[in-house]
CHARMM internal coordinates of N, CA and C (Angstrom, degrees):
IC EDIT
DIST 1 N 1 CA 1.3929
DIST 1 CA 1 C 1.4729
ANGL 1 N 1 CA 1 C 115.30
DIST 1 C 2 N 1.2899
ANGL 1 CA 1 C 2 N 123.04
DIHE 1 N 1 CA 1 C 2 N 125.22
DIST 2 N 2 CA 1.5193
ANGL 1 C 2 N 2 CA 124.23
DIHE 1 CA 1 C 2 N 2 CA -174.69
DIST 2 CA 2 C 1.5201
ANGL 2 N 2 CA 2 C 109.43
DIHE 1 C 2 N 2 CA 2 C -68.57
DIST 2 C 3 N 1.2393
ANGL 2 CA 2 C 3 N 117.88
DIHE 2 N 2 CA 2 C 3 N 151.57
DIST 3 N 3 CA 1.5228
ANGL 2 C 3 N 3 CA 120.17
DIHE 2 CA 2 C 3 N 3 CA 175.84
DIST 3 CA 3 C 1.5185
ANGL 3 N 3 CA 3 C 107.19
DIHE 2 C 3 N 3 CA 3 C -80.76
DIST 3 C 4 N 1.3873
ANGL 3 CA 3 C 4 N 110.81
DIHE 3 N 3 CA 3 C 4 N 144.35
DIST 4 N 4 CA 1.4369
ANGL 3 C 4 N 4 CA 117.92
DIHE 3 CA 3 C 4 N 4 CA 171.99
DIST 4 CA 4 C 1.5231
ANGL 4 N 4 CA 4 C 110.24
DIHE 3 C 4 N 4 CA 4 C -65.11
DIST 4 C 5 N 1.3960
ANGL 4 CA 4 C 5 N 114.58
DIHE 4 N 4 CA 4 C 5 N 138.21
DIST 5 N 5 CA 1.4755
ANGL 4 C 5 N 5 CA 118.94
DIHE 4 CA 4 C 5 N 5 CA -178.16
DIST 5 CA 5 C 1.5109
ANGL 5 N 5 CA 5 C 118.75
DIHE 4 C 5 N 5 CA 5 C -42.33
DIST 5 C 6 N 1.4089
ANGL 5 CA 5 C 6 N 112.22
DIHE 5 N 5 CA 5 C 6 N -48.92
DIST 6 N 6 CA 1.5476
ANGL 5 C 6 N 6 CA 113.06
DIHE 5 CA 5 C 6 N 6 CA -176.17
DIST 6 CA 6 C 1.5903
ANGL 6 N 6 CA 6 C 107.08
DIHE 5 C 6 N 6 CA 6 C -71.26
DIST 6 C 7 N 1.3193
ANGL 6 CA 6 C 7 N 119.54
DIHE 6 N 6 CA 6 C 7 N -25.49
DIST 7 N 7 CA 1.4989
ANGL 6 C 7 N 7 CA 117.33
DIHE 6 CA 6 C 7 N 7 CA -177.90
DIST 7 CA 7 C 1.5485
ANGL 7 N 7 CA 7 C 106.39
DIHE 6 C 7 N 7 CA 7 C -71.09
DIST 7 C 8 N 1.3379
ANGL 7 CA 7 C 8 N 117.04
DIHE 7 N 7 CA 7 C 8 N -40.63
DIST 8 N 8 CA 1.3603
ANGL 7 C 8 N 8 CA 119.20
DIHE 7 CA 7 C 8 N 8 CA -177.42
DIST 8 CA 8 C 1.5657
ANGL 8 N 8 CA 8 C 110.96
DIHE 7 C 8 N 8 CA 8 C -63.26
DIST 8 C 9 N 1.2999
ANGL 8 CA 8 C 9 N 114.80
DIHE 8 N 8 CA 8 C 9 N -50.88
DIST 9 N 9 CA 1.4767
ANGL 8 C 9 N 9 CA 119.38
DIHE 8 CA 8 C 9 N 9 CA 173.12
DIST 9 CA 9 C 1.5005
ANGL 9 N 9 CA 9 C 114.73
DIHE 8 C 9 N 9 CA 9 C -53.38
DIST 9 C 10 N 1.4201
ANGL 9 CA 9 C 10 N 119.01
DIHE 9 N 9 CA 9 C 10 N -43.11
DIST 10 N 10 CA 1.3753
ANGL 9 C 10 N 10 CA 121.34
DIHE 9 CA 9 C 10 N 10 CA 178.24
DIST 10 CA 10 C 1.5358
ANGL 10 N 10 CA 10 C 111.56
DIHE 9 C 10 N 10 CA 10 C -62.04
DIST 10 C 11 N 1.2612
ANGL 10 CA 10 C 11 N 116.92
DIHE 10 N 10 CA 10 C 11 N -48.89
DIST 11 N 11 CA 1.5133
ANGL 10 C 11 N 11 CA 122.67
DIHE 10 CA 10 C 11 N 11 CA -175.18
DIST 11 CA 11 C 1.5616
ANGL 11 N 11 CA 11 C 106.31
DIHE 10 C 11 N 11 CA 11 C -63.48
DIST 11 C 12 N 1.3107
ANGL 11 CA 11 C 12 N 117.72
DIHE 11 N 11 CA 11 C 12 N -42.39
DIST 12 N 12 CA 1.5169
ANGL 11 C 12 N 12 CA 117.02
DIHE 11 CA 11 C 12 N 12 CA -174.40
DIST 12 CA 12 C 1.5223
ANGL 12 N 12 CA 12 C 107.55
DIHE 11 C 12 N 12 CA 12 C -76.48
DIST 12 C 13 N 1.2774
ANGL 12 CA 12 C 13 N 123.75
DIHE 12 N 12 CA 12 C 13 N -39.47
DIST 13 N 13 CA 1.5134
ANGL 12 C 13 N 13 CA 120.98
DIHE 12 CA 12 C 13 N 13 CA 175.56
DIST 13 CA 13 C 1.5521
ANGL 13 N 13 CA 13 C 109.02
DIHE 12 C 13 N 13 CA 13 C -62.65
DIST 13 C 14 N 1.2696
ANGL 13 CA 13 C 14 N 118.91
DIHE 13 N 13 CA 13 C 14 N -42.28
DIST 14 N 14 CA 1.4034
ANGL 13 C 14 N 14 CA 121.21
DIHE 13 CA 13 C 14 N 14 CA -177.01
DIST 14 CA 14 C 1.5138
ANGL 14 N 14 CA 14 C 107.41
DIHE 13 C 14 N 14 CA 14 C -59.37
DIST 14 C 15 N 1.3045
ANGL 14 CA 14 C 15 N 116.84
DIHE 14 N 14 CA 14 C 15 N -53.30
DIST 15 N 15 CA 1.4550
ANGL 14 C 15 N 15 CA 123.25
DIHE 14 CA 14 C 15 N 15 CA 176.84
DIST 15 CA 15 C 1.5633
ANGL 15 N 15 CA 15 C 111.08
DIHE 14 C 15 N 15 CA 15 C -52.06
DIST 15 C 16 N 1.2562
ANGL 15 CA 15 C 16 N 118.38
DIHE 15 N 15 CA 15 C 16 N -48.36
DIST 16 N 16 CA 1.3889
ANGL 15 C 16 N 16 CA 119.35
DIHE 15 CA 15 C 16 N 16 CA -177.99
DIST 16 CA 16 C 1.6116
ANGL 16 N 16 CA 16 C 114.28
DIHE 15 C 16 N 16 CA 16 C -68.71
DIST 16 C 17 N 1.2409
ANGL 16 CA 16 C 17 N 114.20
DIHE 16 N 16 CA 16 C 17 N -32.09
DIST 17 N 17 CA 1.5254
ANGL 16 C 17 N 17 CA 123.44
DIHE 16 CA 16 C 17 N 17 CA 177.24
DIST 17 CA 17 C 1.6191
ANGL 17 N 17 CA 17 C 105.21
DIHE 16 C 17 N 17 CA 17 C -66.37
DIST 17 C 18 N 1.3274
ANGL 17 CA 17 C 18 N 115.15
DIHE 17 N 17 CA 17 C 18 N -55.97
DIST 18 N 18 CA 1.4227
ANGL 17 C 18 N 18 CA 118.30
DIHE 17 CA 17 C 18 N 18 CA -173.28
DIST 18 CA 18 C 1.5635
ANGL 18 N 18 CA 18 C 115.24
DIHE 17 C 18 N 18 CA 18 C -66.78
DIST 18 C 19 N 1.3976
ANGL 18 CA 18 C 19 N 116.23
DIHE 18 N 18 CA 18 C 19 N -29.09
DIST 19 N 19 CA 1.3304
ANGL 18 C 19 N 19 CA 123.34
DIHE 18 CA 18 C 19 N 19 CA 176.30
DIST 19 CA 19 C 1.5315
ANGL 19 N 19 CA 19 C 113.36
DIHE 18 C 19 N 19 CA 19 C -85.12
DIST 19 C 20 N 1.2297
ANGL 19 CA 19 C 20 N 122.60
DIHE 19 N 19 CA 19 C 20 N -1.51
DIST 20 N 20 CA 1.4469
ANGL 19 C 20 N 20 CA 131.96
DIHE 19 CA 19 C 20 N 20 CA 173.61
DIST 20 CA 20 C 1.7249
ANGL 20 N 20 CA 20 C 109.72
DIHE 19 C 20 N 20 CA 20 C 74.68
DIST 20 C 21 N 1.2742
ANGL 20 CA 20 C 21 N 112.72
DIHE 20 N 20 CA 20 C 21 N 16.93
DIST 21 N 21 CA 1.4238
ANGL 20 C 21 N 21 CA 116.49
DIHE 20 CA 20 C 21 N 21 CA 179.77
DIST 21 CA 21 C 1.4580
ANGL 21 N 21 CA 21 C 114.48
DIHE 20 C 21 N 21 CA 21 C -88.25
DIST 21 C 22 N 1.3943
ANGL 21 CA 21 C 22 N 117.50
DIHE 21 N 21 CA 21 C 22 N -1.13
DIST 22 N 22 CA 1.4332
ANGL 21 C 22 N 22 CA 123.74
DIHE 21 CA 21 C 22 N 22 CA 174.95
DIST 22 CA 22 C 1.4925
ANGL 22 N 22 CA 22 C 108.58
DIHE 21 C 22 N 22 CA 22 C -101.16
DIST 22 C 23 N 1.4310
ANGL 22 CA 22 C 23 N 119.20
DIHE 22 N 22 CA 22 C 23 N 9.36
DIST 23 N 23 CA 1.4437
ANGL 22 C 23 N 23 CA 118.39
DIHE 22 CA 22 C 23 N 23 CA -177.24
DIST 23 CA 23 C 1.5302
ANGL 23 N 23 CA 23 C 112.93
DIHE 22 C 23 N 23 CA 23 C 113.50
DIST 23 C 24 N 1.3231
ANGL 23 CA 23 C 24 N 112.47
DIHE 23 N 23 CA 23 C 24 N 165.18
DIST 24 N 24 CA 1.3864
ANGL 23 C 24 N 24 CA 121.87
DIHE 23 CA 23 C 24 N 24 CA 175.15
DIST 24 CA 24 C 1.4899
ANGL 24 N 24 CA 24 C 117.11
DIHE 23 C 24 N 24 CA 24 C -67.77
DIST 24 C 25 N 1.4033
ANGL 24 CA 24 C 25 N 120.88
DIHE 24 N 24 CA 24 C 25 N 152.05
DIST 25 N 25 CA 1.4322
ANGL 24 C 25 N 25 CA 119.70
DIHE 24 CA 24 C 25 N 25 CA 174.72
DIST 25 CA 25 C 1.5661
ANGL 25 N 25 CA 25 C 112.14
DIHE 24 C 25 N 25 CA 25 C -48.54
DIST 25 C 26 N 1.3021
ANGL 25 CA 25 C 26 N 115.97
DIHE 25 N 25 CA 25 C 26 N 134.46
DIST 26 N 26 CA 1.4741
ANGL 25 C 26 N 26 CA 118.46
DIHE 25 CA 25 C 26 N 26 CA 177.77
DIST 26 CA 26 C 1.5078
ANGL 26 N 26 CA 26 C 112.58
DIHE 25 C 26 N 26 CA 26 C 89.94
DIST 26 C 27 N 1.3127
ANGL 26 CA 26 C 27 N 117.03
DIHE 26 N 26 CA 26 C 27 N -18.00
DIST 27 N 27 CA 1.4537
ANGL 26 C 27 N 27 CA 115.63
DIHE 26 CA 26 C 27 N 27 CA -179.48
DIST 27 CA 27 C 1.5430
ANGL 27 N 27 CA 27 C 113.12
DIHE 26 C 27 N 27 CA 27 C -71.87
DIST 27 C 28 N 1.2693
ANGL 27 CA 27 C 28 N 114.23
DIHE 27 N 27 CA 27 C 28 N 146.81
DIST 28 N 28 CA 1.5386
ANGL 27 C 28 N 28 CA 116.12
DIHE 27 CA 27 C 28 N 28 CA -176.71
DIST 28 CA 28 C 1.5360
ANGL 28 N 28 CA 28 C 108.77
DIHE 27 C 28 N 28 CA 28 C -75.74
DIST 28 C 29 N 1.2598
ANGL 28 CA 28 C 29 N 111.42
DIHE 28 N 28 CA 28 C 29 N 141.61
DIST 29 N 29 CA 1.5847
ANGL 28 C 29 N 29 CA 119.97
DIHE 28 CA 28 C 29 N 29 CA 175.81
DIST 29 CA 29 C 1.4534
ANGL 29 N 29 CA 29 C 109.66
DIHE 28 C 29 N 29 CA 29 C -80.45
DIST 29 C 30 N 1.3705
ANGL 29 CA 29 C 30 N 112.20
DIHE 29 N 29 CA 29 C 30 N 159.62
DIST 30 N 30 CA 1.5310
ANGL 29 C 30 N 30 CA 112.27
DIHE 29 CA 29 C 30 N 30 CA 173.16
DIST 30 CA 30 C 1.5224
ANGL 30 N 30 CA 30 C 111.76
DIHE 29 C 30 N 30 CA 30 C -56.02
DIST 30 C 31 N 1.2923
ANGL 30 CA 30 C 31 N 117.30
DIHE 30 N 30 CA 30 C 31 N 166.17
DIST 31 N 31 CA 1.4484
ANGL 30 C 31 N 31 CA 126.26
DIHE 30 CA 30 C 31 N 31 CA -176.91
DIST 31 CA 31 C 1.5017
ANGL 31 N 31 CA 31 C 107.01
DIHE 30 C 31 N 31 CA 31 C -65.47
DIST 31 C 32 N 1.3325
ANGL 31 CA 31 C 32 N 115.50
DIHE 31 N 31 CA 31 C 32 N 152.09
DIST 32 N 32 CA 1.4520
ANGL 31 C 32 N 32 CA 123.79
DIHE 31 CA 31 C 32 N 32 CA 177.89
DIST 32 CA 32 C 1.5609
ANGL 32 N 32 CA 32 C 108.11
DIHE 31 C 32 N 32 CA 32 C -52.88
DIST 32 C 33 N 1.3323
ANGL 32 CA 32 C 33 N 118.99
DIHE 32 N 32 CA 32 C 33 N -52.10
DIST 33 N 33 CA 1.4623
ANGL 32 C 33 N 33 CA 118.10
DIHE 32 CA 32 C 33 N 33 CA 174.87
DIST 33 CA 33 C 1.5399
ANGL 33 N 33 CA 33 C 117.01
DIHE 32 C 33 N 33 CA 33 C -52.00
DIST 33 C 34 N 1.2904
ANGL 33 CA 33 C 34 N 114.16
DIHE 33 N 33 CA 33 C 34 N -41.78
DIST 34 N 34 CA 1.5070
ANGL 33 C 34 N 34 CA 118.71
DIHE 33 CA 33 C 34 N 34 CA 179.16
DIST 34 CA 34 C 1.5669
ANGL 34 N 34 CA 34 C 109.92
DIHE 33 C 34 N 34 CA 34 C -61.58
DIST 34 C 35 N 1.3598
ANGL 34 CA 34 C 35 N 111.40
DIHE 34 N 34 CA 34 C 35 N -44.40
DIST 35 N 35 CA 1.5029
ANGL 34 C 35 N 35 CA 116.13
DIHE 34 CA 34 C 35 N 35 CA -177.54
DIST 35 CA 35 C 1.5327
ANGL 35 N 35 CA 35 C 108.22
DIHE 34 C 35 N 35 CA 35 C -67.82
DIST 35 C 36 N 1.2909
ANGL 35 CA 35 C 36 N 115.23
DIHE 35 N 35 CA 35 C 36 N -40.60
DIST 36 N 36 CA 1.5741
ANGL 35 C 36 N 36 CA 118.80
DIHE 35 CA 35 C 36 N 36 CA -177.78
DIST 36 CA 36 C 1.5397
ANGL 36 N 36 CA 36 C 108.45
DIHE 35 C 36 N 36 CA 36 C -64.11
DIST 36 C 37 N 1.3496
ANGL 36 CA 36 C 37 N 119.14
DIHE 36 N 36 CA 36 C 37 N -35.03
DIST 37 N 37 CA 1.4844
ANGL 36 C 37 N 37 CA 121.38
DIHE 36 CA 36 C 37 N 37 CA 176.58
DIST 37 CA 37 C 1.4832
ANGL 37 N 37 CA 37 C 108.54
DIHE 36 C 37 N 37 CA 37 C -68.44
DIST 37 C 38 N 1.2068
ANGL 37 CA 37 C 38 N 117.31
DIHE 37 N 37 CA 37 C 38 N -41.79
DIST 38 N 38 CA 1.5317
ANGL 37 C 38 N 38 CA 124.32
DIHE 37 CA 37 C 38 N 38 CA -169.26
DIST 38 CA 38 C 1.6119
ANGL 38 N 38 CA 38 C 102.32
DIHE 37 C 38 N 38 CA 38 C -68.17
DIST 38 C 39 N 1.2555
ANGL 38 CA 38 C 39 N 123.36
DIHE 38 N 38 CA 38 C 39 N -37.46
DIST 39 N 39 CA 1.4744
ANGL 38 C 39 N 39 CA 123.95
DIHE 38 CA 38 C 39 N 39 CA -177.24
DIST 39 CA 39 C 1.5732
ANGL 39 N 39 CA 39 C 109.38
DIHE 38 C 39 N 39 CA 39 C -97.43
DIST 39 C 40 N 1.2551
ANGL 39 CA 39 C 40 N 114.62
DIHE 39 N 39 CA 39 C 40 N -2.33
DIST 40 N 40 CA 1.4650
ANGL 39 C 40 N 40 CA 118.05
DIHE 39 CA 39 C 40 N 40 CA -178.07
DIST 40 CA 40 C 1.6285
ANGL 40 N 40 CA 40 C 113.88
DIHE 39 C 40 N 40 CA 40 C 57.40
DIST 40 C 41 N 1.2819
ANGL 40 CA 40 C 41 N 113.67
DIHE 40 N 40 CA 40 C 41 N 46.57
DIST 41 N 41 CA 1.5019
ANGL 40 C 41 N 41 CA 121.42
DIHE 40 CA 40 C 41 N 41 CA 178.45
DIST 41 CA 41 C 1.5471
ANGL 41 N 41 CA 41 C 107.74
DIHE 40 C 41 N 41 CA 41 C -135.73
DIST 41 C 42 N 1.2416
ANGL 41 CA 41 C 42 N 118.33
DIHE 41 N 41 CA 41 C 42 N 163.85
DIST 42 N 42 CA 1.3698
ANGL 41 C 42 N 42 CA 124.83
DIHE 41 CA 41 C 42 N 42 CA -174.15
DIST 42 CA 42 C 1.6275
ANGL 42 N 42 CA 42 C 110.18
DIHE 41 C 42 N 42 CA 42 C -76.91
DIST 42 C 43 N 1.2841
ANGL 42 CA 42 C 43 N 113.66
DIHE 42 N 42 CA 42 C 43 N 161.55
DIST 43 N 43 CA 1.4982
ANGL 42 C 43 N 43 CA 116.63
DIHE 42 CA 42 C 43 N 43 CA -175.19
DIST 43 CA 43 C 1.5551
ANGL 43 N 43 CA 43 C 111.64
DIHE 42 C 43 N 43 CA 43 C -64.63
DIST 43 C 44 N 1.3563
ANGL 43 CA 43 C 44 N 120.86
DIHE 43 N 43 CA 43 C 44 N -38.20
DIST 44 N 44 CA 1.3753
ANGL 43 C 44 N 44 CA 116.00
DIHE 43 CA 43 C 44 N 44 CA 172.77
DIST 44 CA 44 C 1.5079
ANGL 44 N 44 CA 44 C 119.42
DIHE 43 C 44 N 44 CA 44 C -57.04
DIST 44 C 45 N 1.3901
ANGL 44 CA 44 C 45 N 114.28
DIHE 44 N 44 CA 44 C 45 N -32.77
DIST 45 N 45 CA 1.3684
ANGL 44 C 45 N 45 CA 121.03
DIHE 44 CA 44 C 45 N 45 CA 178.69
DIST 45 CA 45 C 1.5106
ANGL 45 N 45 CA 45 C 114.12
DIHE 44 C 45 N 45 CA 45 C -64.57
DIST 45 C 46 N 1.4665
ANGL 45 CA 45 C 46 N 111.23
DIHE 45 N 45 CA 45 C 46 N -44.82
DIST 46 N 46 CA 1.4082
ANGL 45 C 46 N 46 CA 117.71
DIHE 45 CA 45 C 46 N 46 CA -178.34
DIST 46 CA 46 C 1.5192
ANGL 46 N 46 CA 46 C 109.72
DIHE 45 C 46 N 46 CA 46 C -67.32
DIST 46 C 47 N 1.2827
ANGL 46 CA 46 C 47 N 112.70
DIHE 46 N 46 CA 46 C 47 N -34.11
DIST 47 N 47 CA 1.5599
ANGL 46 C 47 N 47 CA 117.96
DIHE 46 CA 46 C 47 N 47 CA 179.06
DIST 47 CA 47 C 1.5080
ANGL 47 N 47 CA 47 C 109.58
DIHE 46 C 47 N 47 CA 47 C -61.47
DIST 47 C 48 N 1.4256
ANGL 47 CA 47 C 48 N 116.32
DIHE 47 N 47 CA 47 C 48 N -41.15
DIST 48 N 48 CA 1.4817
ANGL 47 C 48 N 48 CA 119.95
DIHE 47 CA 47 C 48 N 48 CA 179.58
DIST 48 CA 48 C 1.5445
ANGL 48 N 48 CA 48 C 104.81
DIHE 47 C 48 N 48 CA 48 C -64.84
DIST 48 C 49 N 1.3212
ANGL 48 CA 48 C 49 N 122.38
DIHE 48 N 48 CA 48 C 49 N -46.56
DIST 49 N 49 CA 1.3996
ANGL 48 C 49 N 49 CA 124.08
DIHE 48 CA 48 C 49 N 49 CA 176.85
DIST 49 CA 49 C 1.6169
ANGL 49 N 49 CA 49 C 113.86
DIHE 48 C 49 N 49 CA 49 C -53.96
DIST 49 C 50 N 1.2094
ANGL 49 CA 49 C 50 N 115.38
DIHE 49 N 49 CA 49 C 50 N -45.62
DIST 50 N 50 CA 1.5126
ANGL 49 C 50 N 50 CA 123.21
DIHE 49 CA 49 C 50 N 50 CA 176.09
DIST 50 CA 50 C 1.5462
ANGL 50 N 50 CA 50 C 107.75
DIHE 49 C 50 N 50 CA 50 C -59.66
DIST 50 C 51 N 1.2379
ANGL 50 CA 50 C 51 N 115.55
DIHE 50 N 50 CA 50 C 51 N -44.97
DIST 51 N 51 CA 1.4820
ANGL 50 C 51 N 51 CA 119.25
DIHE 50 CA 50 C 51 N 51 CA -175.58
DIST 51 CA 51 C 1.6220
ANGL 51 N 51 CA 51 C 108.06
DIHE 50 C 51 N 51 CA 51 C -68.18
DIST 51 C 52 N 1.2640
ANGL 51 CA 51 C 52 N 115.54
DIHE 51 N 51 CA 51 C 52 N -40.07
DIST 52 N 52 CA 1.4998
ANGL 51 C 52 N 52 CA 121.86
DIHE 51 CA 51 C 52 N 52 CA 178.63
DIST 52 CA 52 C 1.5762
ANGL 52 N 52 CA 52 C 107.40
DIHE 51 C 52 N 52 CA 52 C -61.70
DIST 52 C 53 N 1.3476
ANGL 52 CA 52 C 53 N 116.34
DIHE 52 N 52 CA 52 C 53 N -42.98
DIST 53 N 53 CA 1.4887
ANGL 52 C 53 N 53 CA 116.83
DIHE 52 CA 52 C 53 N 53 CA 178.00
DIST 53 CA 53 C 1.4613
ANGL 53 N 53 CA 53 C 112.61
DIHE 52 C 53 N 53 CA 53 C -69.21
DIST 53 C 54 N 1.4282
ANGL 53 CA 53 C 54 N 120.79
DIHE 53 N 53 CA 53 C 54 N -28.95
DIST 54 N 54 CA 1.4009
ANGL 53 C 54 N 54 CA 122.06
DIHE 53 CA 53 C 54 N 54 CA 177.27
DIST 54 CA 54 C 1.5364
ANGL 54 N 54 CA 54 C 108.18
DIHE 53 C 54 N 54 CA 54 C -71.91
DIST 54 C 55 N 1.2314
ANGL 54 CA 54 C 55 N 122.08
DIHE 54 N 54 CA 54 C 55 N -29.12
DIST 55 N 55 CA 1.4236
ANGL 54 C 55 N 55 CA 125.98
DIHE 54 CA 54 C 55 N 55 CA -179.81
DIST 55 CA 55 C 1.5299
ANGL 55 N 55 CA 55 C 109.63
DIHE 54 C 55 N 55 CA 55 C -67.87
DIST 55 C 56 N 1.3486
ANGL 55 CA 55 C 56 N 115.45
DIHE 55 N 55 CA 55 C 56 N -23.82
DIST 56 N 56 CA 1.4041
ANGL 55 C 56 N 56 CA 123.46
DIHE 55 CA 55 C 56 N 56 CA 178.62
DIST 56 CA 56 C 1.6109
ANGL 56 N 56 CA 56 C 110.68
DIHE 55 C 56 N 56 CA 56 C -90.41
DIST 56 C 57 N 1.2584
ANGL 56 CA 56 C 57 N 113.75
DIHE 56 N 56 CA 56 C 57 N 0.35
DIST 57 N 57 CA 1.4906
ANGL 56 C 57 N 57 CA 119.53
DIHE 56 CA 56 C 57 N 57 CA -172.18
DIST 57 CA 57 C 1.4309
ANGL 57 N 57 CA 57 C 119.82
DIHE 56 C 57 N 57 CA 57 C 63.40
DIST 57 C 58 N 1.3562
ANGL 57 CA 57 C 58 N 113.94
DIHE 57 N 57 CA 57 C 58 N 28.83
DIST 58 N 58 CA 1.4769
ANGL 57 C 58 N 58 CA 118.31
DIHE 57 CA 57 C 58 N 58 CA 178.55
DIST 58 CA 58 C 1.4779
ANGL 58 N 58 CA 58 C 111.18
DIHE 57 C 58 N 58 CA 58 C -102.45
DIST 58 C 59 N 1.3434
ANGL 58 CA 58 C 59 N 121.66
DIHE 58 N 58 CA 58 C 59 N -10.99
DIST 59 N 59 CA 1.4236
ANGL 58 C 59 N 59 CA 126.35
DIHE 58 CA 58 C 59 N 59 CA 175.45
DIST 59 CA 59 C 1.5623
ANGL 59 N 59 CA 59 C 107.83
DIHE 58 C 59 N 59 CA 59 C -140.49
DIST 59 C 60 N 1.4233
ANGL 59 CA 59 C 60 N 110.47
DIHE 59 N 59 CA 59 C 60 N 161.06
DIST 60 N 60 CA 1.4737
ANGL 59 C 60 N 60 CA 113.16
DIHE 59 CA 59 C 60 N 60 CA 169.42
DIST 60 CA 60 C 1.5474
ANGL 60 N 60 CA 60 C 103.69
DIHE 59 C 60 N 60 CA 60 C -143.31
DIST 60 C 61 N 1.3128
ANGL 60 CA 60 C 61 N 116.83
DIHE 60 N 60 CA 60 C 61 N 153.18
DIST 61 N 61 CA 1.4613
ANGL 60 C 61 N 61 CA 122.59
DIHE 60 CA 60 C 61 N 61 CA 178.67
DIST 61 CA 61 C 1.4947
ANGL 61 N 61 CA 61 C 110.81
DIHE 60 C 61 N 61 CA 61 C -107.92
DIST 61 C 62 N 1.2856
ANGL 61 CA 61 C 62 N 117.73
DIHE 61 N 61 CA 61 C 62 N 134.04
DIST 62 N 62 CA 1.4744
ANGL 61 C 62 N 62 CA 124.27
DIHE 61 CA 61 C 62 N 62 CA 172.51
DIST 62 CA 62 C 1.4572
ANGL 62 N 62 CA 62 C 109.19
DIHE 61 C 62 N 62 CA 62 C -115.23
DIST 62 C 63 N 1.2701
ANGL 62 CA 62 C 63 N 115.88
DIHE 62 N 62 CA 62 C 63 N 120.45
DIST 63 N 63 CA 1.5389
ANGL 62 C 63 N 63 CA 118.54
DIHE 62 CA 62 C 63 N 63 CA -173.75
DIST 63 CA 63 C 1.5339
ANGL 63 N 63 CA 63 C 108.20
DIHE 62 C 63 N 63 CA 63 C -57.64
DIST 63 C 64 N 1.3225
ANGL 63 CA 63 C 64 N 111.28
DIHE 63 N 63 CA 63 C 64 N 135.81
DIST 64 N 64 CA 1.4960
ANGL 63 C 64 N 64 CA 120.98
DIHE 63 CA 63 C 64 N 64 CA 173.16
DIST 64 CA 64 C 1.5302
ANGL 64 N 64 CA 64 C 110.81
DIHE 63 C 64 N 64 CA 64 C 78.60
DIST 64 C 65 N 1.3063
ANGL 64 CA 64 C 65 N 123.40
DIHE 64 N 64 CA 64 C 65 N -5.63
DIST 65 N 65 CA 1.4167
ANGL 64 C 65 N 65 CA 131.55
DIHE 64 CA 64 C 65 N 65 CA -178.14
DIST 65 CA 65 C 1.4616
ANGL 65 N 65 CA 65 C 114.70
DIHE 64 C 65 N 65 CA 65 C -108.24
DIST 65 C 66 N 1.3631
ANGL 65 CA 65 C 66 N 116.38
DIHE 65 N 65 CA 65 C 66 N -56.25
DIST 66 N 66 CA 1.4012
ANGL 65 C 66 N 66 CA 123.18
DIHE 65 CA 65 C 66 N 66 CA -178.42
DIST 66 CA 66 C 1.4178
ANGL 66 N 66 CA 66 C 113.20
DIHE 65 C 66 N 66 CA 66 C 134.54
DIST 66 C 67 N 1.4044
ANGL 66 CA 66 C 67 N 116.48
DIHE 66 N 66 CA 66 C 67 N -167.28
DIST 67 N 67 CA 1.5683
ANGL 66 C 67 N 67 CA 120.98
DIHE 66 CA 66 C 67 N 67 CA 178.97
DIST 67 CA 67 C 1.4941
ANGL 67 N 67 CA 67 C 104.59
DIHE 66 C 67 N 67 CA 67 C -95.96
DIST 67 C 68 N 1.3526
ANGL 67 CA 67 C 68 N 112.27
DIHE 67 N 67 CA 67 C 68 N 144.86
DIST 68 N 68 CA 1.4162
ANGL 67 C 68 N 68 CA 125.89
DIHE 67 CA 67 C 68 N 68 CA 179.30
DIST 68 CA 68 C 1.5308
ANGL 68 N 68 CA 68 C 111.34
DIHE 67 C 68 N 68 CA 68 C -119.92
END
COOR INIT
IC SEED 1 N 1 CA 1 C
IC BUILD
């Protein structure tokens, strides 16, 4: 059974963050539009993924700055 698009994006981003391949702690992630294009999903989907990662304390959002 194929993975749902948001789940694939979530699993991959989680893996990249935990392995340090997405940057150093505190570093700003690529823009939502960039991530959405990378995973071939719409921006609201990638926002959901980022919020799920924030719920796991892997990310935090700073208004007007981006996701860290």
